C-alpha positions, 0 to 999 in steps of 0.5 A: 300293533294297530291302535284298535288292537292296542286299545282292546288289549288295554281295555278288555280286562277293564270291561271284564273286571267291571262286570265281575265287581258289579255282580259281586256288589249285587250278590253281596247284598243278597248274601247280607239279606239271607244271612240276616247281616251276620257276616262282615259286609265288606268282607263279603264284597271282597271275597265275593268278587274273588269267587265270582272272578274265579268261577267266571274263568271257566265260561270265559275260557270256553268262550275264548276257546282256550285249552289246558295248554293255552292256560299253561296247565301241565299234561299230567299231575306228576309234572304238576307236582314237580313244577310246584316243588321247583317253583317253591324252591325258586321263589324262596331262593329269589326273595330270600336273597333280597331279604338277606341283603336287607339284613346285611345292610341293617335295613331289616333288624330282628323283631324283638317281639318274636323269638325265632325258636324252632317251635315257633318256626315249625308253626309259622312256616306251614301257615305261611306256606298254606296262605302262599299257596292259596293266594298264588293259586288264585292269582296265577289262574287269573293273571298268568292263566286265563288273562295271559292266554286271552291277551296273547291272542289280542297282542302277542306275548310281549303286550300280554306280559306287560298288560297282565303285569300292570293289572296284577300290580294295580289291583293290589292297591284296591282296598277300602275302609268302609265297614257298613253293618246292620241297617247301614247296608243298602242295595247299593252299599257294595258299589260304595265299597268298590268306589272307595276302593278305587279312591284308595287306588288313586290316592294311596298307591305307592310307586315303589311297591307298584314297581316291585309288583309289576316286575314280579308279574313280568317275571312270572309272564316270562316264565310262562313264555319260556315254559308254555305249560308252566302255570304250576311253576308260576304258582310255586314261585309266587307261593315261595315269595309269599312265604318269604314275605310273611316270615320276613314280616314276622321275624324282622322289622325295617329300620326307617332311619337307615340311609338305604331304607328307601329300598323297602316300601311301607306297603308291606315292609318287605318289597320295594325298589330293592326287590324290584331291582333284584327281580329285574336282574333275575328276569334279565338273566332268565330271559338271556339264558332262555334266548341262548338256549332256544337255537340249541333246542331248535337245532336238536328238533 
């Protein structure tokens, strides 16, 4: 790959995200003035960035000439629902194995504060599923949808998978502790919050969680490579993962005194080196099966 194209592959998302967060920081101050400071300014900045990012996908996709097929959207709603259900099952199965192994190793122990009754479970599961679907839809549209399609044009599938997985993992660590309110909010406060988020990224990023998130992003990119119309499938898998993580955090607690406790990251007390290793294994098996089946499909066609 030429150096110029490789540089564009790495830096194009930085430029795009910089424009998005700049707009979000400026708009947040406008929202603060209109609402007379009644909203949490830090929340306005973070949610504003997400909204601007989502809304900007439409003109960005049009500017790049991306079609539904490029983004990975299936041709009809029936296939979309089928993919979503299959994805949920696959995502739940993958991460449930990880959680089950952690329980077997006694790294995860029952949470004494929560009794896993049927009534509690029937209320916790829908809430976790709704949260998972919301997060997964937003993130998959961005990373495995428009961004992956754009990166494929710059550097092919291999480069696009690596770059989008890296950005997906890194952006999970952009957080901040600033909570300006009232007269403390100035026109530049949004930029201060963004700067604090970058500082947090540089100082608080954990390698174990970063590796797990990168492997997850790589797995989802491979799913999109295998199923070019599989964006909804990716959303389902991602939502299944979030569902299992939320339930695991609710009903179990990690035991830091166990010899293998390093397999679980303090980042969210579920993923870590253990999850990364398991996802790499699943990814390798998935890629191998897909590779073995490609000649057969080509011969039939």
